[in-house]
N, C-alpha and C positions, 0 to 999 in steps of 0.2 A: 703307305707311301713306299714305292720301290727304292731299292738301294741306289740305282742310277740317278733318280730324281733328287734324293737327299744329297748326293755328292756334287750335283751341279753347281751350287753356290761356291764351294771350295775350288772346283775346277775353274770356274769363271774368274775368281780372284787370282788364282795362280797364273793362269794364262794371260790375264790382263796385265798384271804386274810384270811378268816375264817379258811380254812383248814390248811394253812401254819402256822398261829399263834397258832392254836391248838397244833401243833407239835413243833414249835420253842420256845414257852413260857416256857415249862418245861425245855428245854435245857438252856435257859437264866437263869432261877431260879437256876438250878444246879450250874452254874458258880458263883452264889451269896451265895452258901453254903446250898441250900435246898437239902435234901437227896432224891434221886430217887432210885427205885429198880435197882440193877445192870444190869439186862437184858434190862430194858427200857433205861437206860443211854447208854449202849453199842449200842443199836439200833439207838438212836437219834444221836449219834456221828459217826455212820457209813455212808458210801456213799449211803446206801440204804434208808436213811431217806426220806420218801415220800414227805415231805415238799418241798424238792428241785425240785420235779416234779409236784407240784401243778398246775402251769399254764397249762402244757400239759395235765395233767389228767382232769382238769376241762373243758378244751376245748373239749377233747374227749367225756366226759360225757354229756356236754351240746349239742354238735352236735349230739350225738347219741339220746338224748331225743327229739331233735327238728326234726331231719331228718332221723333217723334210720341209719342202716349200709350203705345204699346207700349214704347218706350225708357224713358219715365218709370217704367213698371211694373217693367221689368228693374232699373233703378237702385234703386228702392224695395226690391225683393226683395234686392238685394245689400247694401243698407244694413241691412236687417232681420236679416241673419244668414246 
C-alpha cells in the first residue's frame, strides 16, 4: 500500500471535521446569543447548510484529487450496486 493511500482516511476525517465545524460552530454560537448576520443565520439554519454534506463532499473531492473523474466514476459504480 502506498503512503498516500494509507493517509487518505486520516485526511478524510480531518477535512470532514474541519469543514463541518467551520459551519456548525457559528450556528452553535448563535444559539448562545452571539449575533450573526441575518443572511448567514438563515443559510446555516436551512437544509442547504453544506456542513450536513461534508462527508460526501470531502469523499468526492479527495477521490477526484487522487484518481480523477475516472476514480469518481468507479466509486459511484461501487456505491450503486
